C-alpha positions as CSV (number, residue, x, y, z in Angstrom):
1,M,106.7,100.0,61.3
2,E,109.2,98.2,59.4
3,A,111.9,100.3,61.8
4,V,110.3,98.7,65.0
5,A,109.9,95.1,63.8
6,A,113.3,95.2,62.1
7,A,115.0,96.5,65.4
8,A,113.2,94.0,67.2
9,A,114.4,91.1,64.9
10,T,118.0,92.4,65.0
11,S,117.6,92.9,68.7
12,F,116.9,89.5,68.8
13,V,119.5,87.8,66.7
14,E,122.5,90.1,68.3
15,W,121.6,90.5,71.7
16,M,119.1,88.0,73.0
17,V,120.3,84.9,71.5
18,P,123.7,85.1,73.0
19,K,122.0,85.8,76.3
20,L,120.0,82.8,75.8
21,F,123.1,80.6,74.7
22,D,125.1,81.7,77.7
23,F,121.7,80.5,79.7
24,L,121.5,77.3,78.3
25,H,125.5,76.5,78.9
26,A,124.7,76.7,82.5
27,N,121.8,74.4,82.2
28,H,122.7,71.0,80.5
29,E,119.4,69.1,80.3
30,L,117.5,72.6,78.8
31,R,120.9,72.9,76.3
32,K,120.4,69.3,74.9
33,N,116.9,69.7,74.6
34,L,116.5,73.2,73.0
35,K,119.4,74.0,71.1
36,N,118.5,73.2,67.6
37,D,115.1,75.3,68.3
38,I,116.9,78.3,69.3
39,I,119.3,77.8,66.7
40,Y,116.3,77.8,64.3
41,I,114.8,81.0,65.6
42,K,118.2,82.6,65.5
43,H,118.3,82.0,61.5
44,E,114.8,82.8,61.0
45,F,115.2,86.2,63.0
46,A,118.1,87.0,61.0
47,M,116.1,86.2,57.6
48,I,113.4,88.2,58.7
49,S,115.6,91.2,59.6
50,A,117.4,91.2,56.0
51,V,114.1,90.9,54.4
52,I,112.5,93.9,56.4
53,K,115.7,96.0,55.6
54,D,116.0,95.0,52.0
55,D,112.0,96.0,51.9
56,D,112.9,99.3,53.2
57,S,115.7,99.9,51.2
58,R,113.4,99.6,48.1
59,G,110.8,102.2,49.4
60,G,108.5,99.2,50.6
61,C,106.9,95.6,49.7
62,R,106.7,96.4,46.3
63,S,105.6,92.6,45.5
64,S,102.6,92.7,47.6
65,S,99.4,94.8,48.9
66,E,100.5,97.1,51.9
67,Q,98.0,95.7,53.8
68,V,99.4,92.2,53.8
69,H,102.8,93.5,54.2
70,T,101.8,95.6,57.5
71,E,100.0,92.4,58.8
72,W,103.1,90.3,58.4
73,I,105.1,93.2,60.0
74,N,102.6,93.5,63.0
75,I,102.9,89.4,63.7
76,V,106.5,89.6,63.3
77,R,106.8,91.9,65.6
78,E,104.8,90.6,68.3
79,L,107.0,87.4,67.9
80,A,109.9,89.0,68.4
81,H,108.4,90.6,71.5
82,A,107.1,87.0,72.5
83,I,110.0,85.5,72.5
84,E,111.9,88.3,74.4
85,D,109.0,88.0,77.3
86,C,109.8,84.4,77.4
87,I,113.3,84.8,77.9
88,D,113.1,87.5,80.5
89,R,110.1,85.9,82.6
90,F,112.1,82.2,82.4
91,M,115.6,83.4,82.8
92,H,114.9,85.6,85.6
93,S,113.0,82.8,87.4
94,V,115.7,80.0,87.2
95,T,119.0,82.2,87.7
96,M,120.4,82.1,90.9
97,A,122.0,85.1,92.6
98,D,125.7,85.3,93.0
99,S,125.5,85.0,97.0
100,E,123.7,81.5,96.5
101,K,125.8,79.5,94.4
102,G,127.4,77.0,96.8
103,R,126.9,73.1,95.8
104,L,123.9,72.5,98.2
105,S,122.1,75.6,97.0
106,R,122.5,74.7,93.5
107,A,121.0,71.3,93.9
108,L,118.0,72.5,95.9
109,H,117.3,75.4,93.0
110,R,117.4,72.9,90.4
111,V,114.8,71.0,92.2
112,K,112.4,73.8,93.0
113,T,112.7,75.0,89.4
114,A,112.5,71.9,87.8
115,K,108.4,72.8,86.7
116,T,109.7,76.1,85.5
117,R,112.2,74.8,83.2
118,G,109.8,72.2,81.6
119,K,107.6,75.3,80.8
120,F,110.3,77.4,79.4
121,A,111.1,74.7,76.9
122,A,107.4,74.3,75.7
123,E,107.0,77.6,75.2
124,I,110.1,78.0,73.4
125,R,108.9,75.1,71.0
126,T,105.6,77.0,70.9
127,L,107.4,79.9,69.8
128,K,109.5,78.2,67.1
129,N,106.2,76.9,65.6
130,R,104.9,80.6,65.5
131,S,108.4,81.2,64.1
132,E,107.8,78.7,61.0
133,D,104.0,80.0,60.5
134,A,105.1,83.4,60.1
135,S,107.4,82.3,57.4
136,K,104.8,80.6,55.5
137,L,102.5,83.4,55.9
138,R,104.8,85.8,53.9
139,E,105.5,83.0,51.4
140,K,101.9,82.1,51.0
141,Y,100.3,85.8,50.8
142,C,103.1,88.5,50.2
143,N,104.6,87.0,47.2
144,N,101.2,85.9,45.9
145,S,99.9,89.6,45.9
146,S,100.0,91.8,42.9
147,S,98.2,95.1,44.1
148,S,100.4,97.8,46.0
149,S,98.7,100.4,48.1
150,S,100.0,103.2,50.5
151,P,98.7,103.9,53.9
152,R,98.6,107.6,55.1
153,W,101.8,108.0,56.5
154,S,103.1,106.0,53.7
155,L,107.2,105.9,53.7
156,S,107.3,104.5,50.2
157,S,104.7,107.0,48.5
158,E,106.5,110.3,50.2
159,Q,110.1,108.8,49.5
160,T,112.1,109.7,46.7
161,D,115.1,107.8,44.9
162,A,115.8,110.5,42.4
163,P,119.3,112.2,42.5
164,T,117.8,115.6,42.6
165,A,116.3,116.2,45.9
166,V,112.9,117.1,46.3
167,Q,112.7,120.7,47.4
168,D,111.8,120.8,51.1
169,D,111.7,124.6,52.0
170,D,108.8,126.8,51.9
171,D,109.7,129.2,48.7
172,D,106.3,129.6,47.3
173,I,104.4,129.1,50.4
174,H,106.5,132.1,52.2
175,S,106.3,134.4,49.0
176,S,102.2,133.9,48.7
177,A,100.2,137.1,48.0
178,S,99.6,137.5,52.0
179,I,103.0,138.1,52.5
180,A,105.1,140.8,51.0
181,V,108.1,140.1,52.5
182,P,108.8,136.9,54.4
183,V,108.8,137.0,58.1
184,G,111.9,137.1,60.0
185,I,114.1,136.9,57.2
186,D,115.9,140.4,57.6
187,G,118.3,139.3,60.3
188,P,119.7,136.3,58.9
189,R,119.7,137.9,55.4
190,G,121.9,140.7,56.7
191,E,124.5,138.5,58.5
192,L,125.0,136.4,55.6
193,M,125.1,139.2,53.2
194,D,127.8,140.8,55.3
195,L,129.8,137.3,55.2
196,I,129.1,137.1,51.4
197,Q,130.6,140.6,50.7
198,Q,133.6,139.9,53.2
199,E,137.2,140.2,50.7
200,Q,138.2,136.6,50.2
201,Q,139.2,135.1,47.3
202,L,137.1,131.8,47.7
203,K,134.5,131.3,50.3
204,V,131.9,128.7,51.0
205,I,129.0,129.7,53.4
206,T,126.8,126.9,54.5
207,I,123.3,127.2,55.8
208,V,122.3,124.4,58.2
209,G,118.9,123.7,59.9
210,F,115.8,121.3,59.9
211,H,113.5,120.5,57.0
212,G,111.2,123.6,56.3
213,M,113.0,126.4,58.1
214,G,113.4,128.5,55.0
215,K,116.9,127.6,54.4
216,T,116.2,127.6,50.5
217,L,113.9,130.5,51.0
218,L,117.0,132.7,52.6
219,A,119.3,131.5,49.7
220,N,117.0,132.5,47.0
221,H,116.6,135.9,48.5
222,L,120.3,136.5,48.6
223,Y,120.7,134.9,45.2
224,N,118.2,137.3,43.5
225,S,119.2,140.2,45.3
226,K,120.4,143.3,43.6
227,A,123.8,143.5,45.5
228,I,124.5,139.7,44.2
229,E,123.6,140.5,40.6
230,S,125.8,143.8,40.6
231,Q,129.2,142.2,42.3
232,Y,129.0,138.6,40.8
233,E,129.1,138.3,36.9
234,V,128.6,134.6,37.0
235,R,125.6,132.9,38.7
236,A,124.1,129.4,39.2
237,W,121.7,127.6,41.1
238,V,122.1,123.6,41.2
239,Q,120.2,121.1,43.3
240,G,122.7,119.0,45.5
241,G,120.7,116.1,46.4
242,R,123.0,112.6,46.2
243,R,124.4,113.4,42.7
244,T,128.2,113.1,41.4
245,A,130.9,115.8,41.0
246,A,130.6,115.3,37.3
247,D,126.6,116.1,37.6
248,V,126.9,119.0,39.7
249,L,129.9,120.7,37.3
250,K,127.9,119.8,34.2
251,E,124.8,121.7,35.4
252,I,126.9,124.6,36.5
253,L,128.4,124.6,33.0
254,K,124.9,124.2,31.3
255,Q,123.6,127.3,33.3
256,L,126.6,129.3,32.5
257,G,125.8,129.0,28.8
258,H,128.9,126.9,28.0
259,L,129.0,124.8,24.9
260,P,127.4,121.4,24.7
261,L,130.2,118.9,26.2
262,P,131.0,115.3,24.7
263,T,128.8,112.5,25.8
264,N,130.9,109.8,24.4
265,G,132.1,108.7,27.9
266,S,135.4,110.6,27.5
267,L,134.7,113.7,29.9
268,T,136.6,113.2,33.0
269,L,136.7,115.5,36.1
270,T,140.0,117.0,34.6
271,L,138.0,118.1,31.5
272,L,135.2,119.5,33.8
273,H,137.8,121.1,35.8
274,A,139.4,123.0,32.5
275,S,135.9,123.9,31.2
276,I,135.0,125.5,34.5
277,R,138.0,127.5,34.6
278,E,137.9,128.5,30.9
279,C,134.4,129.6,31.4
280,I,134.4,131.8,34.4
281,G,138.1,132.9,33.9
282,N,138.6,136.0,36.0
283,K,134.9,137.0,36.7
284,R,133.6,136.6,40.2
285,F,131.1,133.9,40.6
286,F,128.3,133.0,43.0
287,I,126.9,129.3,43.0
288,V,124.2,128.2,45.1
289,I,124.2,124.5,45.9
290,D,120.9,123.7,47.4
291,D,120.2,120.8,49.7
292,L,123.5,119.1,50.0
293,R,123.3,115.7,51.4
294,T,126.4,113.8,50.8
295,T,130.0,114.7,51.0
296,A,131.4,112.1,48.6
297,Y,132.0,114.8,45.8
298,W,132.6,118.0,47.5
299,H,136.1,117.6,47.1
300,N,136.1,116.9,43.7
301,M,133.5,119.3,42.9
302,K,135.1,122.4,44.7
303,A,138.6,121.6,43.3
304,A,137.4,123.0,39.7
305,F,137.1,126.6,41.5
306,V,140.5,126.6,43.2
307,G,142.2,130.1,42.4
308,L,138.8,131.4,41.3
309,N,137.3,134.2,42.8
310,G,133.7,133.8,44.2
311,R,131.2,132.4,46.9
312,F,129.9,129.3,47.3
313,L,126.4,129.2,48.8
314,V,125.3,125.7,50.4
315,T,122.0,124.5,51.9
316,T,121.8,121.5,53.6
317,V,120.3,119.7,56.9
318,I,123.2,117.5,57.7
319,Q,125.7,119.0,60.3
320,P,128.5,117.1,59.1
321,V,128.0,117.8,55.8
322,A,128.2,121.5,56.6
323,N,131.3,121.1,58.7
324,I,133.3,119.3,55.8
325,C,132.1,122.5,53.6
326,R,133.9,124.7,55.8
327,S,136.9,122.4,56.6
328,S,138.7,123.2,53.6
329,S,139.5,127.1,54.6
330,V,139.6,129.5,57.5
331,N,137.4,131.5,55.4
332,D,134.5,129.4,55.4
333,H,131.0,129.8,57.5
334,V,128.2,127.6,58.9
335,Y,125.4,129.7,59.5
336,T,122.5,127.6,61.5
337,M,119.0,128.6,61.1
338,A,116.8,129.5,64.0
339,T,113.1,128.8,64.3
340,L,111.2,132.2,64.4
341,T,110.9,134.3,67.3
342,D,107.4,134.1,68.9
343,Q,106.6,137.4,67.9
344,D,107.4,136.7,64.1
345,S,105.8,133.1,64.4
346,R,102.4,135.0,65.8
347,I,102.7,137.4,62.9
348,L,103.4,135.0,60.0
349,F,100.7,132.7,61.4
350,F,97.8,135.3,61.9
351,K,98.5,136.8,58.3
352,E,98.1,133.4,56.9
353,A,95.1,132.4,59.2
354,F,93.1,135.7,58.5
355,Q,92.6,137.3,55.2
356,D,91.4,140.6,56.9
357,D,93.0,142.8,59.6
358,E,90.2,142.0,62.0
359,Q,91.2,139.1,63.8
360,P,88.5,137.3,65.8
361,Q,88.5,138.1,69.4
362,H,89.4,134.5,70.4
363,V,92.6,134.5,68.3
364,D,95.0,134.7,71.3
365,D,93.4,131.2,72.4
366,L,93.8,130.0,69.0
367,G,97.2,131.0,68.5
368,Y,98.6,129.5,71.5
369,A,97.3,126.0,70.8
370,A,98.6,126.1,67.2
371,L,101.9,128.1,67.8
372,K,103.1,125.6,70.3
373,K,102.6,122.7,68.2
374,C,104.3,124.8,65.3
375,D,107.4,125.5,67.4
376,G,108.5,128.4,65.1
377,L,108.8,126.3,62.0
378,P,107.8,128.5,59.1
379,L,106.5,125.9,57.2
380,A,104.4,124.4,59.7
381,L,103.1,127.8,60.7
382,V,102.1,128.5,57.3
383,T,100.6,125.0,56.5
384,T,98.7,125.0,59.8
385,A,97.4,128.4,59.5
386,R,96.2,127.8,55.9
387,F,94.6,124.6,57.1
388,L,92.6,126.3,60.0
389,K,91.5,129.1,57.3
390,S,90.3,126.0,55.1
391,A,87.8,125.4,57.7
392,G,86.1,128.5,57.2
393,N,84.5,130.5,60.2
394,P,84.0,127.6,63.4
395,T,83.4,128.3,66.6
396,P,86.1,128.4,68.9
397,M,85.5,125.3,70.5
398,I,85.6,123.6,66.9
399,R,89.0,125.4,66.3
400,A,90.3,124.0,69.7
401,K,89.3,120.7,68.6
402,L,91.4,120.9,65.5
403,C,94.2,122.1,66.9
404,A,94.0,119.3,69.4
405,N,93.7,116.6,66.6
406,L,96.3,118.6,64.4
407,G,98.3,115.1,64.0
408,T,95.4,113.4,62.6
409,H,94.4,116.1,60.1
410,M,98.4,115.9,59.0
411,E,98.2,112.5,57.9
412,S,95.4,113.0,55.2
413,D,94.8,116.5,54.4
414,D,96.3,117.6,51.1
415,L,97.4,121.1,52.6
416,F,99.7,119.2,54.9
417,A,101.2,117.5,51.7
418,R,104.5,119.3,52.1
419,M,104.7,119.2,55.9
420,R,104.2,115.3,55.5
421,R,106.7,114.9,52.9
422,V,109.3,116.8,55.0
423,L,108.6,114.9,58.0
424,V,108.7,111.5,56.3
425,Q,112.2,112.4,54.3
426,S,113.5,113.3,58.0
427,Y,112.7,110.1,59.2
428,T,113.7,108.0,56.1
429,S,117.0,109.7,55.7
430,L,118.0,107.9,59.0
431,D,119.7,105.0,57.3
432,S,120.0,102.7,60.4
433,Q,116.8,101.1,62.1
434,V,118.1,101.8,65.8
435,A,118.4,105.6,64.9
436,R,114.8,105.2,63.8
437,T,113.8,103.4,66.8
438,F,115.4,105.9,68.9
439,L,113.8,108.7,67.1
440,L,110.1,106.9,67.7
441,Y,111.2,106.8,71.6
442,L,111.2,110.4,71.7
443,S,107.4,110.2,71.6
444,T,107.5,109.5,75.5
445,Y,108.2,112.8,76.3
446,P,105.7,115.8,75.9
447,S,106.0,118.7,73.6
448,G,108.3,121.6,74.9
449,R,109.9,119.5,77.8
450,P,113.6,119.8,77.5
451,I,115.3,116.0,77.3
452,K,118.3,115.3,79.4
453,K,120.6,113.2,76.8
454,S,122.3,111.1,79.8
455,S,118.8,110.1,81.0
456,L,117.7,109.6,77.6
457,L,120.8,107.3,76.8
458,R,120.5,105.5,80.2
459,R,116.7,104.7,79.4
460,W,117.7,103.4,76.0
461,L,120.7,101.3,77.3
462,A,117.9,99.8,80.2
463,E,115.5,98.8,77.5
464,G,118.2,97.1,75.5
465,L,117.7,99.3,72.3
466,S,120.7,99.8,71.6
467,P,122.9,96.6,70.7
468,G,126.3,97.0,70.4
469,D,129.0,94.2,68.6
470,N,132.2,92.8,69.2
471,T,133.9,96.0,68.1
472,Y,131.2,98.7,69.1
473,S,129.8,98.5,72.5
474,D,125.9,99.1,73.5
475,V,126.9,102.9,75.1
476,D,129.1,103.6,71.7
477,A,125.9,102.6,69.6
478,A,123.7,104.6,72.1
479,I,125.9,107.7,71.9
480,S,126.3,107.3,68.0
481,N,122.7,107.2,67.4
482,F,121.8,110.1,69.5
483,N,124.8,111.9,67.6
484,K,123.0,111.4,64.2
485,L,119.6,112.6,65.3
486,V,121.5,115.8,66.2
487,D,123.6,115.8,62.9
488,W,120.4,115.2,60.8
489,S,118.6,118.6,62.5
490,I,116.0,116.1,63.9
491,I,116.5,116.8,67.4
492,Q,117.8,120.3,68.2
493,P,120.3,120.9,70.9
494,M,119.3,123.5,73.8
495,E,122.1,123.3,76.1
496,A,125.8,122.4,75.6
497,S,128.6,121.9,78.2
498,G,131.6,124.3,79.0
499,N,133.3,123.5,75.6
500,N,130.1,123.9,73.4
501,T,130.5,120.6,72.0
502,E,128.8,118.2,74.2
503,V,124.9,118.5,74.0
504,K,123.2,118.5,77.7
505,T,119.7,119.0,76.9
506,C,118.0,118.9,73.5
507,H,114.0,119.1,72.2
508,T,112.1,118.1,69.1
509,H,110.4,120.4,66.7
510,G,106.7,120.3,67.4
511,M,105.8,119.0,64.1
512,M,108.4,116.3,64.2
513,L,107.3,115.0,67.7
514,E,103.5,115.2,66.2
515,F,104.6,112.8,63.3
516,V,106.9,110.8,65.8
517,L,103.9,110.3,68.3
518,R,101.6,109.4,65.4
519,K,104.1,106.7,63.9
520,S,104.9,105.1,67.5
521,M,101.1,104.8,68.1
522,S,100.3,103.2,64.9
523,D,103.3,101.0,65.4
524,N,102.5,100.2,69.0
525,F,105.7,101.0,70.2
526,V,104.9,103.7,72.5
527,T,101.5,104.4,73.7
528,V,100.9,107.8,75.3
529,L,97.4,108.7,76.8
530,Y,96.4,112.8,77.7
531,D,94.1,113.9,80.2
532,G,90.4,112.9,79.1
533,Q,91.5,110.6,76.2
534,S,89.6,107.6,75.7
535,T,91.3,104.0,76.3
536,S,88.8,102.3,74.4
537,R,90.7,102.2,71.3
538,L,94.1,100.9,72.9
539,P,96.4,98.1,71.9
540,N,95.9,94.8,73.9
541,N,99.6,94.3,74.1
542,I,101.1,97.8,75.4
543,R,104.8,97.7,75.5
544,R,105.6,101.3,76.7
545,L,103.1,103.4,78.3
546,A,103.5,107.2,78.8
547,L,100.8,109.2,80.8
548,H,100.7,113.0,80.3
549,H,98.4,114.3,82.8
550,A,96.1,111.3,82.5
551,R,94.1,109.7,85.2
552,P,92.3,106.6,83.3
553,R,90.5,104.3,85.6
554,E,91.8,101.3,83.9
555,V,94.5,100.4,81.2
556,P,94.5,96.9,79.4
557,G,97.5,94.7,78.8
558,L,99.8,96.1,81.8
559,T,101.6,92.9,82.2
560,L,103.6,93.3,79.3
561,V,104.6,96.9,79.8
562,R,108.5,97.7,79.4
563,S,108.6,101.1,80.3
564,L,106.2,103.4,82.2
565,T,106.6,107.0,82.6
566,I,104.4,109.3,84.5
567,L,104.0,112.9,84.1
568,G,101.4,114.8,86.7
569,E,98.3,112.8,88.0
570,A,97.6,109.3,87.6
571,H,94.8,107.0,88.7
572,P,95.7,104.7,91.9
573,S,95.2,101.7,89.4
574,V,98.1,102.5,87.5
575,L,100.4,102.6,90.4
576,D,99.2,99.0,91.3
577,F,102.9,97.7,90.4
578,S,102.1,94.3,91.0
579,K,100.4,94.2,87.5
580,Y,103.7,95.0,86.1
581,E,105.6,91.7,85.1
582,L,108.0,93.0,82.6
583,L,108.7,96.5,83.6
584,R,112.4,97.5,83.0
585,V,112.1,101.3,83.1
586,L,110.2,103.1,85.7
587,D,110.0,106.9,85.6
588,L,108.3,108.8,88.1
589,E,110.4,112.0,88.3
590,K,107.4,114.2,87.5
591,C,104.9,112.2,88.9
592,V,102.6,114.2,91.3
593,V,100.7,111.4,93.2
594,P,102.2,110.8,96.7
595,L,104.2,107.6,96.8
596,E,104.6,106.1,100.5
597,D,106.7,103.4,101.9
598,G,104.2,100.6,100.3
599,H,104.8,101.9,96.8
600,L,108.3,101.4,97.3
601,K,108.3,98.1,98.6
602,L,105.8,97.0,96.0
603,I,108.2,98.1,93.5
604,C,111.2,96.1,94.8
605,R,109.5,93.0,95.4
606,K,107.6,92.9,92.4
607,L,109.3,94.4,89.8
608,L,112.7,92.1,89.5
609,L,113.4,93.0,85.8
610,L,113.6,96.7,86.6
611,R,117.0,98.4,85.2
612,Y,116.1,102.0,85.5
613,L,114.5,103.6,88.3
614,C,113.7,107.3,88.8
615,L,111.3,108.7,91.6
616,G,110.6,112.3,92.1
617,A,109.4,114.7,94.8
618,A,106.1,113.1,95.4
619,V,108.0,110.2,97.4
620,I,107.0,110.9,101.1
621,A,109.4,108.2,102.4
622,T,112.6,109.2,103.6
623,V,114.5,105.8,103.4
624,L,114.7,103.6,100.8
625,P,113.4,100.0,101.9
626,K,115.8,96.9,102.4
627,E,113.8,95.1,99.9
628,I,115.8,97.1,97.1
629,R,118.1,94.0,97.4
630,K,115.8,92.2,95.2
631,L,116.6,94.2,92.2
632,Q,119.5,92.5,91.0
633,L,119.2,93.8,87.1
634,L,119.1,97.6,88.3
635,D,121.3,99.5,86.5
636,T,120.3,103.3,87.3
637,L,118.8,104.6,90.5
638,D,118.0,108.3,90.7
639,V,116.5,109.4,94.0
640,S,118.1,113.1,93.7
641,K,114.7,114.9,93.6
642,T,113.2,113.1,96.6
643,K,113.4,113.3,100.3
644,I,114.9,110.1,101.0
645,E,117.8,110.6,103.1
646,I,118.8,107.0,104.6
647,L,120.5,104.7,101.9
648,P,120.5,101.2,103.0
649,T,123.8,99.6,102.4
650,Q,122.1,96.9,100.1
651,V,121.9,99.4,97.4
652,M,125.6,99.7,96.9
653,E,125.7,95.7,97.1
654,L,123.4,95.5,93.9
655,P,125.7,93.7,91.2
656,R,124.7,95.9,88.4
657,L,124.4,99.4,89.8
658,V,126.2,101.7,87.8
659,H,124.8,105.2,87.9
660,L,123.3,106.1,91.5
661,F,122.0,109.8,91.9
662,G,121.0,111.3,95.4
663,K,122.2,112.8,98.6
664,F,122.3,110.2,101.7
665,K,123.1,109.5,105.0
666,L,124.7,106.0,106.6
667,K,123.3,104.4,109.5
668,K,125.7,104.8,112.6
669,D,125.7,101.3,113.3
670,L,126.8,99.8,110.3
671,G,129.5,98.0,111.8
672,D,133.2,97.8,110.9
673,W,132.8,94.9,108.1
674,R,129.8,96.5,106.4
675,M,131.7,99.7,106.4
676,S,134.8,97.8,104.8
677,K,132.5,96.1,102.2
678,L,130.9,99.3,101.0
679,Q,134.2,101.1,100.7
680,K,135.2,98.0,98.5
681,Q,132.0,98.5,96.3
682,I,132.7,102.2,96.0
683,G,136.4,101.4,95.0
684,N,138.5,104.2,94.1
685,T,136.2,106.7,93.0
686,G,136.2,108.4,97.0
687,R,136.3,107.4,100.3
688,I,133.5,107.5,103.4
689,C,133.8,110.5,105.9
690,C,132.1,111.3,109.1
691,G,130.5,114.8,109.2
692,Q,129.8,117.2,112.2
693,Q,127.2,114.9,113.6
694,Q,129.6,111.7,113.1
695,E,127.3,110.1,110.7
696,P,128.9,108.6,107.6
697,R,127.7,110.5,104.6
698,F,128.1,110.6,100.9
699,C,126.8,112.3,98.0
700,T,126.9,111.2,94.3
701,A,127.1,112.6,91.0
702,H,127.4,116.3,92.2
703,E,130.2,118.6,92.9
704,Q,128.2,119.6,95.8
705,Y,124.5,119.2,96.9
706,E,122.4,121.9,98.3
707,G,121.5,121.2,101.9
708,F,124.7,120.2,103.0
709,D,126.7,122.2,105.1
710,K,130.2,123.2,103.3
711,G,132.1,122.3,106.5
712,E,131.2,118.7,106.6
713,N,133.1,116.0,104.9
714,M,131.6,114.2,101.8
715,V,132.6,111.8,99.3
716,R,131.6,111.8,95.5
717,V,130.4,108.6,94.1
718,Y,131.0,108.7,90.2
719,P,129.2,106.0,88.0
720,R,131.6,102.8,87.3
721,H,130.8,102.4,84.1
722,Q,133.9,104.5,82.8
723,Q,133.1,104.6,79.2
724,L,129.7,106.1,79.6
725,K,131.1,108.9,82.4
726,S,134.1,109.9,79.7
727,S,131.4,109.9,77.0
728,L,129.2,112.1,78.9
729,K,132.0,114.2,80.8
730,G,130.5,117.6,81.8
731,H,127.1,115.9,82.9
732,Q,127.5,115.8,86.4
733,G,124.6,117.6,87.9
734,D,122.6,116.9,84.5
735,H,121.9,113.4,85.2
């Protein structure tokens, strides 16, 4: 919850306040009356953000009870949202279109919006009072509480600040009595053994992958193999964690039986390096550094072994750490762990789930539901199988219910303690509140669905979740945080561009997604509804709503929804777009409910704050309505999956439109002046040409579109935002 609240507070300070002051600068009366109030709110939110971050860095609110702290975080988060809602509502109501900024128009506009401006001023003052009350509540209750408790998904209770890492892989689990040989280990072990036995003086092999994939288990099997024991006279196993070079070297010397080292403070790296060389001499060494999380000491530590003959085997979850370990020599190698195959997953799961060889007849149905959530992750497979085994011999219906509610059981059941620790550790390892917020946003997407990086980035930007600064743009911030999730192995690349470096699509491990979904729901960050799910316990103030094949008749609190994603069916009441006052993102690409011209017109007339609009094959209309000109804030328009053929010129005149995807015809009777204006809007990215039917045409984003005759002349229109274009190069056709 801290991540969401801190992100909201930071967003207000870094993004909303400058926006608000720009607005006040153009409105003298409001500026005179509200400037001091807004400065107070700005300072208050800067302090709130700092308090939350400090609290989070210490592992939670230590001086108060968790319940009091959680309730205060709720108040802060809702206050930040209320301020943002207020700004969006009133700024859009009183802002004039660029085409209406003549002297007379401005005078008339001031008269028409006088009442609105008065309401705005009153609401800002009310919000200032709420901000003062929130500050007093923290001072009164948080600081006077002495007890401290932990919620089920407690970040503080699961987190460790010790320099030695908590072992996160599944050594003891995988080597249980029911499994004589760990499943799926032969291939990786053989590949790594070949690399280890190649003849080089000094070599570093790094195993990288998500928590719980068996990296430590694999390293342990290599370390204790007869081949390694016979070839390497000197062996040591040390925990990496966040230790110093001196700590690691001293631990190695200790395991090698070196004489006790002086502790009078004169022990320098130079002395440790000399001790290592003296201890190893001409012997071959094999040293495992397990769970390396930082590169700060790597070069200082490795320098002790220059000129010696041996192997380092490193395990880590962090890709940049693996890259640093490889960078010192052409002989070094990075081995990326893969999840288990479907066959190996089934073998591991069913051997743990059933003690005897006679498996129940319903095993296939049970396996499908559980295996899908485990997603080939060994630790998830074993812990889930043991949890189902602990239920005894329930009916198929009860087993199915256990699998469906796995996330709930994972919060509290002791059998999931290790899995819980791994997931929380992955979350808390992200040092940026924005990165944590980005991770929570992935709960919008269903399990197993590939996520397009470029569309994900555009959604983040449309929602204002990626605040930049004077030196770092919002686009750079979004790309950086996406890369951070990939680097920490939290989201998995599925497809890369031609040079194999730029990620195009990705997905999240099933159990990580389960954790993210539960946390997003508990923080009221994203509300996800599935088929048959009750709506009786939904939050009153839903901010982001995702319907995954759900048809609820009534969903409360739609007026505050900022993001709506529909996959599959949806009840007509949810598609009543007049209910949504603050919607910024509307994703209907996978919606199967037929959308007629009336739906499109309602979207254009009512959703005036919309920044991202993606329509799918269910759209029956073939023409975009002219009312689309009302979407003055629209940044992305994607109709590439629709039957829409006619593009009104009003689309190209939208002032903030950056990304346009689709294939279109332009009307014949545009007139020279409209054609000239449209060409000017397109700029230097292309030119409008006439096809065989003498109708102006253009296509966007793709090199070519299916259904267009190759003999026709077409024009490619690329996004005008060159920074995002260059950062996402290779994504034409994968928008």
